[in-house]
C-alpha positions in Angstrom: 49.7 18.4 -194.1 48.6 16.9 -190.8 45.3 15.0 -190.2 44.0 13.9 -186.8 42.3 10.7 -188.0 40.2 10.0 -185.0 39.4 13.5 -183.8 41.8 13.2 -180.8 44.3 15.6 -179.4 46.8 16.6 -182.0 49.6 16.0 -179.6 48.7 12.5 -178.4 46.3 11.4 -181.1 47.0 9.5 -184.4 48.6 11.8 -186.9 49.1 11.5 -190.7 51.6 13.7 -192.6 51.2 13.7 -196.4 54.7 14.1 -197.8 53.9 13.7 -201.5 50.7 12.9 -203.5 49.6 12.7 -207.1 47.0 10.7 -209.1 49.2 7.6 -209.0 50.6 7.4 -205.5 50.6 8.9 -202.1 53.6 9.1 -199.6 52.7 9.7 -196.0 53.9 9.2 -192.5 51.7 7.6 -189.8 52.6 8.6 -186.3 51.5 7.8 -182.7 50.3 4.3 -183.4 51.8 0.9 -182.6 53.2 -1.6 -185.1 50.1 -3.8 -185.0 47.8 -0.9 -186.0 50.1 0.3 -188.8 50.6 -3.2 -190.3 46.8 -3.8 -190.0 46.2 -0.7 -192.1 48.7 -1.8 -194.7 47.1 -5.3 -195.0 43.6 -3.8 -195.3 44.7 -1.4 -198.1 46.3 -4.4 -199.9 43.5 -6.9 -199.6 40.1 -5.7 -198.3 39.1 -2.5 -200.2 36.2 -3.3 -202.6 37.0 -2.8 -206.3 35.6 -3.9 -209.7 37.1 -6.6 -211.9 36.0 -8.8 -214.8 34.8 -12.0 -213.1 32.9 -13.9 -215.8 33.5 -14.0 -219.6 31.0 -15.4 -222.0 32.9 -16.4 -225.1 30.9 -16.0 -228.3 33.8 -16.3 -230.8 37.6 -16.6 -230.5 39.6 -17.5 -233.6 42.9 -16.0 -232.3 45.9 -18.1 -231.6 45.3 -17.7 -227.8 43.1 -20.1 -225.8 39.9 -18.8 -224.3 41.3 -19.2 -220.8 44.4 -17.2 -221.6 42.4 -14.3 -222.9 39.9 -14.5 -220.1 42.7 -14.4 -217.5 44.1 -11.3 -219.1 40.7 -9.6 -219.1 40.3 -10.3 -215.4 43.6 -8.4 -214.7 42.6 -5.3 -216.7 42.1 -2.4 -214.1 38.5 -1.1 -214.0 37.3 2.0 -212.4 36.0 1.4 -208.9 34.8 4.9 -208.3 31.3 4.7 -206.8 31.5 0.9 -206.5 29.7 1.3 -203.1 26.6 1.7 -205.3 27.1 -1.9 -206.7 25.9 -4.9 -204.7 28.0 -7.9 -204.0 26.7 -10.8 -206.2 26.2 -12.9 -203.1 23.9 -10.2 -201.6 21.9 -9.7 -204.7 18.5 -11.2 -205.4 19.2 -12.1 -209.0 20.0 -15.6 -210.2 23.3 -14.9 -211.9 24.1 -11.2 -212.4 22.2 -8.0 -213.0 22.7 -4.2 -213.3 22.6 -3.9 -209.5 25.5 -6.3 -208.9 27.6 -6.2 -212.1 28.7 -4.1 -215.0 28.6 -5.8 -218.5 31.2 -5.0 -221.1 31.5 -6.2 -224.7 34.8 -6.9 -226.6 34.3 -7.1 -230.4 37.3 -7.0 -232.6 38.0 -8.4 -236.1 41.1 -7.9 -238.2 40.3 -7.2 -241.9 43.7 -6.0 -243.1 47.1 -7.6 -243.8 48.6 -5.7 -240.8 48.6 -7.2 -237.3 45.8 -5.7 -235.3 46.4 -5.1 -231.6 43.4 -5.3 -229.2 43.6 -2.9 -226.3 41.6 -2.3 -223.1 40.1 0.7 -224.9 38.1 -1.7 -227.1 36.1 -2.8 -224.1 32.7 -1.0 -224.0 30.2 -0.9 -221.2 26.8 -2.1 -222.5 24.8 -2.3 -219.3 23.1 0.3 -217.2 25.8 0.8 -214.6 25.3 2.3 -211.1 27.1 5.4 -212.2 29.0 6.7 -215.2 32.5 5.7 -214.0 32.2 2.3 -212.3 33.4 -0.5 -214.5 35.1 1.6 -217.2 38.5 0.4 -218.2 41.4 2.4 -216.7 43.5 4.0 -219.4 46.4 6.2 -218.2 49.0 5.8 -221.0 49.7 8.8 -223.2 48.3 7.1 -226.3 45.0 6.3 -224.5 45.1 2.7 -225.5 45.2 0.8 -222.2 46.5 -2.7 -221.6 47.1 -5.0 -224.5 44.7 -7.9 -224.6 45.9 -9.8 -227.7 46.9 -9.5 -231.3 45.0 -10.6 -234.4 45.9 -11.5 -237.9 43.7 -11.1 -241.0 40.4 -13.0 -240.6 40.8 -13.6 -236.8 38.1 -12.3 -234.5 37.2 -11.9 -230.9 33.7 -11.5 -229.5 33.3 -11.8 -225.7 30.9 -10.5 -223.2 32.6 -9.6 -219.9 30.8 -9.4 -216.6 32.6 -7.2 -214.0 31.7 -7.7 -210.4 32.6 -6.2 -207.0 35.1 -8.0 -204.8 38.2 -7.7 -202.6 41.7 -8.9 -203.2 41.3 -11.5 -200.4 39.1 -13.3 -202.8 41.3 -12.9 -205.8 44.3 -10.7 -206.6 42.5 -9.1 -209.6 40.5 -7.1 -207.2 43.6 -5.5 -205.6 43.3 -1.7 -205.5 47.1 -1.2 -205.2 50.1 -2.2 -207.3 52.4 -2.0 -204.3 52.6 -0.5 -200.8 56.0 0.3 -199.4 56.2 0.2 -195.6 59.1 1.0 -193.3 59.8 2.0 -189.7 62.9 2.5 -187.6 65.2 3.2 -190.6 68.3 3.3 -188.3 67.3 -0.1 -187.0 67.7 1.1 -183.4 65.2 -1.6 -182.3 67.3 -4.4 -183.8 64.2 -5.9 -185.5 66.4 -6.7 -188.5 69.7 -8.7 -188.6 71.4 -7.5 -191.8 73.4 -10.2 -193.7 76.5 -8.7 -195.2 79.8 -9.8 -196.7 82.2 -7.0 -195.6 80.6 -3.8 -194.4 76.9 -3.6 -193.4 76.9 0.2 -193.6 77.9 0.1 -197.3 75.8 -2.8 -198.3 72.7 -1.7 -196.5 72.4 2.1 -197.1 70.1 4.1 -194.9 66.8 5.1 -196.6 65.7 8.7 -197.1 63.1 8.1 -194.3 65.9 8.5 -191.8 65.7 12.3 -192.5 62.4 12.3 -190.6 63.9 10.5 -187.6 65.8 12.0 -184.7 69.5 11.7 -184.1 71.2 8.6 -185.5 72.3 5.9 -183.0 75.7 6.4 -181.4 78.2 3.7 -181.3 78.1 1.9 -177.9 74.7 3.4 -177.1 72.8 1.5 -174.4 70.0 -0.6 -175.9 66.5 0.3 -174.7 64.5 -3.0 -174.4 61.3 -1.1 -173.8 61.5 1.0 -176.9 58.8 0.5 -179.6 58.2 2.1 -183.0 55.6 4.8 -183.3 56.3 6.4 -186.7 55.7 4.5 -189.9 56.4 5.5 -193.6 54.0 4.4 -196.3 53.9 4.8 -200.1 50.7 3.6 -201.7 50.7 3.1 -205.5 47.3 2.6 -207.1 46.6 0.5 -210.2 44.2 3.2 -211.3 40.8 2.0 -210.2 40.8 4.3 -207.2 42.7 7.4 -206.4 45.5 6.8 -203.8 44.0 9.1 -201.2 40.7 7.3 -201.6 42.5 4.0 -201.0 44.0 5.4 -197.8 40.6 6.7 -196.6 38.8 3.4 -197.5 41.5 1.5 -195.6 40.7 3.4 -192.5 37.0 2.9 -193.0 37.3 -0.9 -193.5 39.5 -1.1 -190.5 36.9 0.7 -188.4 34.2 -1.6 -189.7 36.2 -4.7 -188.7 37.0 -3.3 -185.3 33.3 -2.4 -184.8 32.3 -6.0 -185.6 34.8 -7.3 -183.1 33.7 -4.9 -180.4 30.1 -5.8 -181.1 30.8 -9.6 -180.7 32.7 -9.0 -177.5 30.1 -6.7 -175.9 27.0 -8.4 -177.4 25.6 -4.9 -178.1 22.5 -4.7 -180.4 24.1 -1.9 -182.5 26.2 -3.5 -185.2 27.3 -0.2 -186.7 30.0 2.3 -186.0 29.0 5.8 -187.0 26.2 4.5 -189.2 28.6 2.4 -191.3 27.9 -1.2 -192.4 30.2 -3.3 -190.3 30.4 -6.0 -193.0 31.3 -3.9 -196.0 34.4 -5.8 -197.1 34.4 -9.6 -196.6 35.4 -12.8 -198.2 32.8 -14.9 -200.0 30.1 -16.7 -198.1 31.1 -20.3 -198.5 27.8 -21.6 -197.2 25.4 -19.7 -199.4 24.1 -16.2 -199.1 23.8 -15.6 -202.8 27.3 -16.6 -203.8 29.5 -19.6 -204.5 32.7 -20.7 -202.9 36.0 -19.3 -204.1 34.4 -17.0 -206.6 32.2 -14.4 -205.0 29.1 -15.6 -206.8 30.6 -16.7 -210.1 28.5 -18.7 -212.5 29.5 -22.4 -212.9 29.9 -22.1 -216.7 31.4 -24.5 -219.2 33.3 -23.9 -222.4 35.5 -25.5 -225.0 38.7 -24.2 -226.6 36.5 -23.2 -229.5 34.2 -20.8 -227.5 30.5 -21.0 -227.0 30.4 -20.9 -223.2 31.6 -19.2 -220.0 35.0 -19.0 -218.6 36.1 -17.6 -215.3 38.4 -14.6 -215.6 41.4 -15.7 -213.6 39.5 -17.6 -210.9 41.2 -20.3 -208.8 40.1 -23.1 -206.6 41.9 -25.1 -203.8 42.5 -27.8 -206.5 44.2 -25.4 -209.0 43.1 -23.8 -212.2 40.4 -25.7 -214.0 40.9 -26.4 -217.7 38.5 -25.1 -220.3 36.3 -23.4 -217.7 35.2 -26.6 -216.0 33.5 -25.9 -212.7 35.5 -26.7 -209.5 35.1 -30.2 -208.2 32.6 -29.5 -205.4 
């Protein structure tokens, strides 16, 4: 399947060939672009596509053997559905003081072990309790055959967990928990005709560095003694995008193109000084890092509340947030 991404001539324009696709990954070939463009698309798909993740946890009760911060970090890494997250505001852009239904999704985790058997708490035990922007956004992603989801913790008899989780919109450039992809493989020039790689080997480079299957989509292999072309440049790139489940892989690919267009539109606008800050009616500032100087958010957290807690609960803990000074014990606010 071929797509002309920018509506250009199919011969000279950018082309995308989908080699394989399912609900977990998409394998495609990007052609007629330079290395900088292909790598920019890869980096955007990795770090600048908006998704949803638990960003604030209000601990009501935790009598498990795990510390509040440990469980909160695990909650922050649970994949949440980001379908329709364009309907959710960034916290820094919202008019509310902390969080509301327009900029967040609230979930509740309530579990208590009453039997002698060990009780396992899964992502399926998270329930949305707020009025979300749509029916899908913020729901835990559950793809395993048993429909249980990620393991959060285990409880023995009498132990209990009660936590309110606040999921917010963000990008992986702010924190890895907002990453839409598990991995993106990226390759070009599988025969290494351009000599961009210098293989280290012990005895035989051909045996120790086998040619990838992507070579089947290239032309003739290089011949021994072939004259090196110093002007040659790659124009065909092989991608495999694997999603964590919050967004479909084809949506990640499309959103990556959209965000890249938005960023280029912003650059063009700054260079030309034009009054129109949109490209095709799109917001040129859709995906961005937190506003460190205000704008409704706080530094290094995309608008997270500066809460406080103790190892025994009764407060707020950041779900996996970090500061330039390292992780803060017991949910203490960063020193700024």
